[in-house]
Every structure is written in structure tokens, then in C-alpha cells.
C-alpha positions as CSV (number, residue, x, y, z in Angstrom):
1,M,22.6,-11.5,17.6
2,G,21.8,-12.8,13.7
3,Q,19.6,-11.9,11.4
4,T,16.6,-13.2,10.5
5,G,15.2,-14.1,7.0
6,L,12.2,-15.0,5.2
7,A,13.0,-17.8,5.2
8,D,12.8,-17.8,8.7
9,I,8.8,-16.9,9.6
10,P,6.0,-19.3,9.7
11,V,5.1,-20.2,6.6
12,D,0.9,-19.0,8.3
13,V,2.5,-16.1,9.2
14,L,3.5,-15.0,5.7
15,R,0.5,-16.3,3.9
16,R,-1.7,-14.2,7.0
17,L,0.5,-10.9,6.0
18,V,0.4,-11.3,2.6
19,R,-3.5,-11.6,2.9
20,E,-3.9,-8.6,5.2
21,V,-1.7,-6.6,2.6
22,T,-4.0,-7.1,-0.7
23,E,-7.3,-7.0,1.0
24,A,-6.6,-3.8,2.9
25,K,-9.3,-1.7,1.2
26,S,-6.8,1.4,1.2
27,V,-3.4,2.7,2.5
28,D,-3.5,7.1,4.1
29,W,-2.2,9.5,1.7
30,D,1.3,10.9,2.7
31,A,1.3,14.5,2.1
32,Q,5.6,14.1,1.7
33,R,5.5,10.0,0.4
34,G,2.2,10.3,-1.9
35,G,1.2,6.6,-2.3
36,V,2.7,4.3,-0.5
37,C,2.9,0.6,-2.0
38,P,1.4,-1.8,1.1
39,V,3.3,-5.0,0.2
40,C,6.8,-3.5,-0.2
41,G,7.2,0.4,0.7
42,T,7.4,2.1,-2.5
43,P,6.7,5.2,-2.3
44,H,5.3,7.9,-4.3
45,C,3.4,5.4,-6.6
46,R,2.1,6.1,-9.7
47,V,-1.5,7.5,-10.0
48,T,-3.8,6.2,-12.1
49,S,-7.4,7.8,-11.4
50,T,-8.1,10.2,-9.0
51,R,-11.7,10.6,-7.6
52,S,-13.3,14.5,-7.0
53,W,-13.4,15.2,-3.4
54,E,-16.1,13.2,-1.6
55,G,-16.8,16.2,1.5
56,R,-13.5,15.8,2.8
57,V,-12.1,12.7,1.6
58,R,-10.6,12.1,-1.8
59,E,-9.6,8.8,-3.6
60,R,-6.8,7.7,-5.9
61,R,-6.1,4.8,-7.2
62,H,-1.9,3.9,-7.9
63,T,0.0,1.6,-9.4
64,C,3.3,0.1,-7.9
65,L,6.2,0.4,-10.4
66,T,8.8,-1.5,-7.9
67,C,6.0,-5.1,-7.7
68,S,3.0,-3.8,-10.1
69,H,0.7,-3.6,-6.8
70,K,-2.3,-2.2,-7.5
71,F,-4.3,-0.3,-4.8
72,K,-6.0,2.9,-3.2
73,S,-5.0,5.4,-1.4
74,V,-7.7,7.6,1.1
75,Q,-6.6,11.7,1.2
76,G,-8.4,13.5,4.1
77,A,-9.3,16.8,4.1
């Protein structure tokens, strides 16, 4: 079995995946891995801001140190 590379994935599929990742409202906060970048999968991305708890939810903004993607994570109590 050969390996499948990025060049083997149809362009329309790649565009859809990139759009879904970049337009995602937020990712779940993981107690072990922190905010995990939805683009490259880097764990423990830098937290740039944290909001106070609103009910049972806390929101954090992150910047990935690997790919510079900015995203939001949501932690539920």
C-alpha cells in the first residue's frame, strides 16, 4: 500500500476542509492538551485572552506558535 500525499486529495475537498477549519466557531478546551490548533494540531497553544466564567462556560482565545492560526476554545464546567 502506498502513501497518500496532499497532492492526491482533490482540490475541492481541500478547499472545503480549509473553509470548515478556518470558519469553525471554536474548539473544545482539553484539560491535558489545552487549546489544540484546529489547523495543524499543535497542543498547548498560547492563550492570548481569557474571559470570565459565564454560567458553566469559559472562553479563551489562542494563537498557535507553529502556524500562527488564531482560534477560540470553550471550556465547560
